N, C-alpha and C positions, 0 to 999 in steps of 0.2 A: 138702548136707545138713541136710535141716529141723529147726526146734525138735522136742523131745520132748511129744507132746501129753497131758496129766493128767488122764483121763476119770474123774466118776460123774455118779451117778444126777441127784445135784444139784448147783447151785453149789456149798454146802460141800464134800461130797463130789471134787468133782473139786479143790478146795484146799486138800481134805486131802491128796492125791492130792500135788501139787504141793509144798505143804509136805514130805513124807515121802523128796523128792528133795534137798531143799536144804542136804545139809550141810552146807555153813557159815554158814548162818544157823543152824541147829540148834544150832551150838558156837558160839553168840555170847549164847543163851540159856543160864539155871541150869539148865532140865529139858529141856532139847533140846525143849520142844512148842511149839504153838500152839493154847492153849485156845479154845476155842465160848464167848462172852460170856460169863464171868470164870473166870478160874483158882481152885484151894484154896487156901482163907485161910491155906494153911502154905508158900504155895508161894515162892521166895525169888526175890529180883531179880535179874538180870533176867529180866523173860517177855514174853510175847506173848498177847495175846486178839485175839477179830476176831469181828464178830456182823451180821445183813443191818440195812443203817440203812434201805431200801427197796425196792420191788421193782415199780416199775411196768411198767404195759403200755402198749407201744408201738403202731405201726400193726398192723392186726389184718383177717385178710381169711377167706374162708370154709374155707381152706385151711391157714391161721397165724396166728402172734400175735407178736412181738417181747416181750421181758421185757427187760426193763433195770435187774435188780439193782447196789446199790450196797453195796459191804463196807468196814466199816469194820478196818482194823487197828490196833491200840494196843500201842505199846513201851511195858511200865512199866521203872524203874530209880531210882536211887537218885539222881541228877542229871539237869539237864534237859539238860545234853549227852550226859549216856551214852542219854537215853533217844530224843534227838533224830539218835546215831547210829545205833542202831538200827531206827529206824523211816524212814532212808533207807538203810538198805540191806537192807530188804524194799520198799523201793517202788523200786530200782535193778532190785531181782531178780523182782519182779513183774510191772514192764511188759516182758518178753520172753516172760510165761509160755503158753503154747497151752491154754486152760483147754476140755473136752468135756464139754458137759453132756448127757449121754442121748446121741442118736446124734447131737447139734447141735455145731461147734462156736464157742466163744464169739468173738465178732467180734475182741476186742481185751481185752487189764485195760489200763484206763489210771487212771493215780494223779490224784489231783486234789488235793483241798484238803487241807490238814494244817493241825496247831495244839499247840500245847505247855500244858500246863494241869500244875496238882497234882491230884494224882489222890487223892481223901481217901479216907481207908482201904482200899486199894488196894492198899495192900505187906503184906509178912507180917503175919501175929495181927492187922491191923486198923490198922497204920500206915500212916502219907501216903509217898506218892513221886511222883514224876514220870511224866507221861505226856503221850508222842509219837504224834499220830492221822495216819493218809494216809486215805482216801476211796479205794476202789481202784473204778471202773464195769466193768461186765461183761457187755454186754447177748450176747441172743442168741437166736436165731429157733426158733422151736417150733410143731411139726405139732398141727395142731387133732387129726385123724386119730388 
C-alpha cells in the first residue's frame, strides 16, 4: 500500500490538499487552518502560515524543466517551546507527503532549514508571539508542451 497522493494545479493547491487530510495537525492549531502568507489579525494562537520562499528553475530541455520551490511553514504560538513543538509536528508529517502538481508528482518533500524567532506583531490583534519555521523543498518536473 502506497502513500496517499495530494494533488493540485499548483504547489499551493497540492499543499492545501495535503493539509485537508491532516486532522491530527489541524487539532493542534486554534482554527484548524493553514494560512497562506498571513493569518487574519484576530486569529488565536497557535496557528500556522506558509508562503513560497523561492521557485528557481533547474535543468531544462526542449521537453521539460525542473521547478524547485521552497515553501516556508511557520508555527506561531505564545511560547517558544509550543511553537517548536508545532513546527516539529508539521515537519514530521510533511516529510512523508506525496504531492502532485498538475500531472507531475513531486520528487519529495524535504524539510530543511529551521529557526525560532519572536514574531513581532504576528499574534492576535498585533501582539508579539513566538514563530518557529521550517523550509520544505518540493522539486518536480514540468512538461513544456
